[in-house]
C-alpha positions as CSV (number, residue, x, y, z in Angstrom):
1,X,59.9,64.3,14.6
2,X,62.0,67.2,17.3
3,X,64.4,69.1,15.9
4,X,67.3,70.3,18.2
5,X,70.2,71.8,16.9
6,X,73.5,71.4,19.2
7,X,76.0,74.6,19.5
8,X,79.9,74.6,21.1
9,X,83.4,74.5,19.9
10,X,87.1,75.6,19.7
11,X,88.1,72.7,21.7
12,X,87.4,68.9,21.8
13,X,86.0,69.4,24.9
14,X,83.1,71.8,23.7
15,X,82.5,69.1,21.0
16,X,82.7,65.3,23.4
17,X,79.9,66.1,25.7
18,X,77.3,67.2,23.2
19,X,78.3,64.1,21.0
20,X,77.9,61.8,24.2
21,X,74.1,63.4,23.9
22,X,73.8,61.9,20.6
23,X,72.6,58.6,21.7
24,X,70.0,59.4,24.2
25,X,68.7,62.3,21.6
26,X,68.1,59.5,19.1
27,X,66.2,57.4,21.3
28,X,63.9,60.0,22.3
29,X,63.2,60.8,18.6
30,X,64.9,64.1,17.5
31,X,66.2,64.9,14.2
32,X,69.7,66.3,15.1
33,X,71.2,69.4,13.5
34,X,75.2,70.5,14.5
35,X,76.3,75.0,14.5
36,X,79.4,75.7,14.9
37,X,83.0,77.4,13.0
38,X,83.6,77.2,9.5
39,X,86.8,74.5,10.0
40,X,86.9,74.7,13.4
41,X,88.1,71.3,15.2
42,X,84.0,70.6,15.6
43,X,83.4,70.1,12.2
44,X,85.7,67.5,11.5
45,X,84.3,65.7,14.7
46,X,80.5,66.0,14.1
47,X,81.1,65.5,10.4
48,X,82.7,61.8,11.2
49,X,79.3,61.3,13.7
50,X,77.7,61.5,10.8
51,X,75.5,64.6,11.6
52,X,74.4,67.8,8.8
53,X,76.8,70.4,10.0
54,X,76.5,74.1,9.4
55,X,79.6,76.1,9.9
56,X,79.4,79.9,10.6
57,X,81.3,83.1,11.3
58,X,83.3,83.5,14.2
59,X,85.4,85.5,16.7
60,X,86.5,85.4,20.0
61,X,85.4,88.2,22.6
62,X,89.3,89.2,24.4
63,X,89.2,90.7,27.5
64,X,93.0,91.8,26.7
65,X,94.6,93.5,23.8
66,X,95.0,91.7,20.5
67,X,95.4,93.4,17.3
68,X,92.0,90.7,16.2
69,X,89.7,93.1,18.7
70,X,89.7,95.2,15.3
71,X,87.9,92.5,12.9
72,X,86.6,89.6,15.8
73,X,83.8,92.1,16.0
74,X,82.4,91.9,12.0
75,X,83.1,87.9,12.0
76,X,80.5,87.8,15.4
77,X,78.0,90.3,13.3
78,X,78.3,87.8,10.1
79,X,77.9,84.5,12.3
80,X,74.9,86.2,13.9
81,X,73.8,87.1,10.7
82,X,74.7,83.0,9.5
83,X,72.6,82.1,12.5
84,X,69.5,83.9,12.2
85,X,69.0,82.6,8.6
86,X,69.5,79.3,10.0
87,X,66.7,79.4,12.9
88,X,63.7,81.5,10.2
89,X,64.5,78.3,7.5
90,X,65.5,75.5,9.9
91,X,63.1,76.6,12.9
92,X,64.4,74.2,15.7
93,X,62.9,72.9,18.4
94,X,65.5,73.7,20.9
95,X,69.1,74.8,20.8
96,X,71.5,72.8,23.9
97,X,75.1,74.6,24.0
98,X,78.5,73.5,25.3
99,X,79.5,76.7,25.1
100,X,82.5,78.2,23.1
101,X,82.8,81.6,21.5
102,X,81.2,80.2,18.5
103,X,77.7,79.9,20.1
104,X,76.9,83.2,21.7
105,X,75.7,84.1,17.9
106,X,73.8,81.0,18.3
107,X,72.1,81.3,21.3
108,X,71.2,84.9,20.1
109,X,69.4,83.8,17.5
110,X,67.7,81.4,19.1
111,X,66.5,83.8,21.8
112,X,65.3,86.7,19.5
113,X,62.6,83.1,18.4
114,X,61.8,82.7,21.8
115,X,63.7,79.1,20.9
116,X,64.6,77.0,24.0
117,X,67.4,77.2,24.8
118,X,69.6,74.6,27.7
119,X,73.3,75.3,28.1
120,X,75.7,73.1,29.9
121,X,79.1,75.3,31.8
122,X,81.7,72.7,32.1
123,X,83.5,74.5,33.9
124,X,84.1,75.4,38.0
125,X,83.6,78.8,37.1
126,X,81.3,80.1,34.1
127,X,83.5,81.3,31.1
128,X,82.7,84.5,29.3
129,X,81.1,83.0,26.6
130,X,78.4,81.1,29.2
131,X,78.4,83.7,31.1
132,X,77.3,86.0,27.8
133,X,74.6,83.4,27.2
134,X,73.0,82.0,30.7
135,X,70.4,85.1,31.1
136,X,68.7,83.8,27.8
137,X,68.9,80.0,28.4
138,X,66.0,78.4,29.8
139,X,68.2,75.5,32.2
140,X,71.7,75.6,32.8
141,X,73.4,72.7,33.2
142,X,76.5,72.3,34.9
143,X,79.5,69.5,36.2
144,X,80.6,70.9,39.3
145,X,79.3,71.0,42.4
146,X,80.6,74.4,43.2
147,X,79.3,76.2,40.1
148,X,75.8,76.5,41.6
149,X,77.4,79.7,43.4
150,X,77.6,80.9,40.3
151,X,74.3,80.3,38.4
152,X,69.8,81.2,39.2
153,X,69.0,78.2,41.6
154,X,65.6,78.7,39.4
155,X,66.5,77.8,35.9
156,X,70.2,76.0,37.2
157,X,70.7,71.8,38.3
158,X,74.2,69.8,38.7
159,X,74.0,67.4,35.9
160,X,77.9,65.8,35.9
161,X,79.3,66.2,32.9
162,X,77.9,63.8,30.2
163,X,80.8,61.7,29.0
164,X,80.9,59.9,25.8
165,X,79.6,56.0,26.1
166,X,82.2,54.5,23.9
167,X,84.8,55.2,26.5
168,X,83.4,53.1,28.8
169,X,83.8,50.4,26.3
170,X,87.4,50.3,26.3
171,X,90.1,47.1,26.5
172,X,92.8,47.2,28.2
173,X,93.6,43.8,25.7
174,X,93.4,45.6,23.1
175,X,95.0,49.2,24.6
176,X,98.6,46.8,25.3
177,X,98.2,45.0,21.8
178,X,97.9,48.6,20.3
179,X,100.6,50.1,22.2
180,X,103.3,46.5,21.9
181,X,103.1,47.1,25.9
182,X,103.5,43.2,27.4
183,X,101.5,44.8,30.7
184,X,104.3,43.6,33.5
185,X,104.9,47.0,34.6
186,X,102.3,49.5,35.3
187,X,100.9,52.0,32.4
188,X,101.5,55.9,32.9
189,X,99.3,57.2,29.9
190,X,100.0,61.2,29.7
191,X,97.3,63.1,28.0
192,X,98.0,67.1,27.2
193,X,94.7,68.0,25.9
194,X,93.0,68.6,22.6
195,X,96.3,70.4,21.2
196,X,99.2,69.4,23.1
197,X,101.0,70.7,25.8
198,X,104.7,71.7,25.1
199,X,105.6,72.6,29.2
200,X,103.7,69.1,29.5
201,X,105.5,67.0,26.9
202,X,108.6,69.0,28.3
203,X,108.6,67.6,31.5
204,X,107.0,64.3,30.7
205,X,111.0,63.7,28.6
206,X,112.8,65.3,31.0
207,X,111.2,62.6,33.1
208,X,111.4,59.9,31.3
209,X,114.5,58.1,32.1
210,X,113.0,58.2,36.0
211,X,109.2,57.1,34.9
212,X,110.8,54.4,32.9
213,X,112.1,52.2,35.7
214,X,108.6,51.3,36.9
215,X,106.3,52.4,34.4
216,X,105.6,51.7,30.2
217,X,104.4,55.1,29.1
218,X,102.2,56.1,26.5
219,X,102.1,60.0,25.7
220,X,99.4,61.4,23.7
221,X,101.5,65.2,22.6
222,X,99.2,66.9,20.1
223,X,99.5,67.5,16.4
224,X,103.3,68.2,15.4
225,X,104.7,67.8,19.1
226,X,106.5,64.1,18.7
227,X,109.6,63.7,19.4
228,X,111.0,61.4,16.4
229,X,114.3,60.7,18.4
230,X,112.2,58.6,21.0
231,X,110.5,56.7,19.0
232,X,112.3,53.0,19.1
233,X,112.4,53.3,23.3
234,X,111.2,49.9,24.5
235,X,108.1,51.0,26.9
236,X,107.0,54.4,25.4
237,X,105.3,54.8,22.8
238,X,104.0,58.5,21.6
239,X,100.9,59.6,19.5
240,X,99.7,62.8,18.1
241,X,96.0,62.6,18.7
242,X,94.4,59.9,19.2
243,X,89.9,58.9,18.7
244,X,89.3,56.2,18.0
245,X,91.7,54.4,20.0
246,X,91.4,56.3,23.8
247,X,88.9,54.4,25.1
248,X,91.7,51.3,24.8
249,X,94.5,53.6,25.6
250,X,92.1,54.5,28.7
251,X,91.6,51.0,29.7
252,X,95.2,50.0,29.0
253,X,96.5,53.1,32.2
254,X,96.6,52.7,35.1
255,X,97.4,56.2,35.6
256,X,97.0,59.1,34.0
257,X,98.6,62.6,33.6
258,X,97.1,65.5,32.0
259,X,96.3,69.1,32.0
260,X,93.1,70.0,33.5
261,X,90.4,70.7,30.9
262,X,86.5,70.1,33.1
263,X,86.5,67.5,29.8
264,X,88.8,65.1,30.1
265,X,88.7,64.8,34.2
266,X,85.7,64.5,34.4
267,X,86.2,61.1,31.6
268,X,88.7,60.1,33.7
269,X,86.6,60.5,36.9
270,X,83.6,58.5,35.0
271,X,86.5,55.5,33.9
272,X,88.0,55.8,37.6
273,X,91.6,56.8,36.7
274,X,94.0,58.4,39.5
275,X,95.8,61.3,37.9
276,X,98.1,63.7,38.0
277,X,97.0,67.0,37.4
278,X,99.0,69.7,35.7
279,X,96.4,72.8,35.2
280,X,97.2,75.6,32.6
281,X,98.1,79.2,34.8
282,X,96.5,82.2,34.9
283,X,99.7,83.4,32.3
284,X,97.7,81.2,29.7
285,X,94.0,81.7,30.6
286,X,91.2,82.7,32.7
287,X,92.1,79.9,35.8
288,X,89.3,78.0,35.4
289,X,91.7,74.8,35.0
290,X,93.5,76.2,38.3
291,X,89.7,75.7,39.8
292,X,89.4,72.2,37.9
293,X,92.4,70.6,39.2
294,X,91.7,71.9,43.0
295,X,88.5,70.9,43.1
296,X,90.0,67.4,41.9
297,X,92.6,67.3,44.3
298,X,89.9,68.5,47.5
299,X,87.3,64.9,46.9
300,X,90.2,63.3,47.1
301,X,90.5,62.1,43.0
302,X,93.6,63.4,41.6
303,X,97.1,64.8,42.8
304,X,97.9,68.6,41.7
305,X,101.5,69.8,40.5
306,X,100.9,73.9,39.2
307,X,103.0,75.1,36.0
308,X,105.5,77.2,38.6
309,X,106.2,73.9,40.8
310,X,106.3,72.0,37.8
311,X,110.7,70.0,37.5
312,X,111.3,66.4,36.3
313,X,112.1,65.4,40.1
314,X,108.6,67.1,41.4
315,X,106.6,65.3,38.1
316,X,107.8,61.4,38.5
317,X,108.1,61.3,42.9
318,X,104.0,62.7,42.6
319,X,103.2,60.0,40.1
320,X,104.7,57.4,42.5
321,X,102.8,58.9,45.3
322,X,99.4,58.3,43.9
323,X,99.8,55.3,41.9
324,X,101.4,53.7,46.0
325,X,97.8,55.2,47.3
326,X,96.0,54.4,43.5
327,X,93.1,52.3,45.6
328,X,92.4,55.1,47.8
329,X,91.5,57.3,45.0
330,X,89.5,55.0,42.8
331,X,87.5,54.2,46.4
332,X,86.7,58.0,47.0
333,X,85.9,58.5,42.9
334,X,83.8,55.1,43.0
335,X,81.4,56.6,46.5
336,X,81.2,59.7,44.6
337,X,79.6,58.4,41.1
338,X,77.3,59.9,39.6
339,X,74.0,58.5,37.7
340,X,74.8,58.7,33.4
341,X,75.0,62.7,33.5
342,X,74.3,62.2,29.2
343,X,70.5,60.8,30.3
344,X,69.8,63.4,33.0
345,X,70.9,66.2,30.5
346,X,68.8,64.8,27.7
347,X,65.9,64.4,30.2
348,X,66.2,68.0,30.8
349,X,66.0,68.9,27.4
350,X,62.9,67.1,26.5
351,X,61.2,68.3,30.2
352,X,62.3,72.0,28.5
353,X,60.2,71.2,25.5
354,X,57.4,69.9,27.5
355,X,57.1,72.7,29.5
């Protein structure tokens, strides 16, 4: 039996595409294991999927001043030692990485033993962890067509982003039943990233009196970020976090407000859900969400509001405009639909082993 080691962590976006590959890898006869940080978000998600999990020490490589820059190099070196020990004892046939800083020592250890490595880059421009890892990769898959200019054409391939099949099987009726909505008004869903966004939450709450004249609202706020004073507001339902419920909530949604992480916006495109994207700005990120959002705007998948332009009035106005023109957004996404990205990536992993 072939053994594959999956890696990636830090956010749900570094984990869920890995999980989307699992059915295809199992069908191809792989024994699957996962390596991530000791207690990162990836640990719970992977263990819930029944995949053996190996934790290693992890640190972050920062391009700004932070006291943790003094201690994290030791954590990274410890993680490299742990990854080397795993490679020696488990001898995977191939490693697949979705990025995040925990993946860097895993890639280094695999490269030292000449184990084939396949990397997937979700964002339009590669992040620092993948920039460090890509030179050691056998093949590099990517989500956005524009990413090709950052990569060697000889070993890169545009696959799209693997999307969990269960997201495609949601039921609108179950989603409405979960929320208690009657379905007589369109449903607007708000999702501010796996950790929740204070900026998005505040803008949505400020615009609720306006939005709820026309929409019922599902609000996924982030852990500890719900507002108890809104618990009994008719036509509004808030959650800290959802997992098994998400396919049904998306199925019930007519329109989505979201951050512009590559994972969630590609899921929305696969589901043909018109969206209003509010990307993280350069004050809180390296600007990858701005690039992701602009790509989706140009392709006619989404409208975009930058954080500096975000007001309650701007949000409500943009939501109404997108909803009015939803048929055009849906038609554009349908015409641009790609082949199953998860199947394509799994095929590339198999081809790397054969070669």
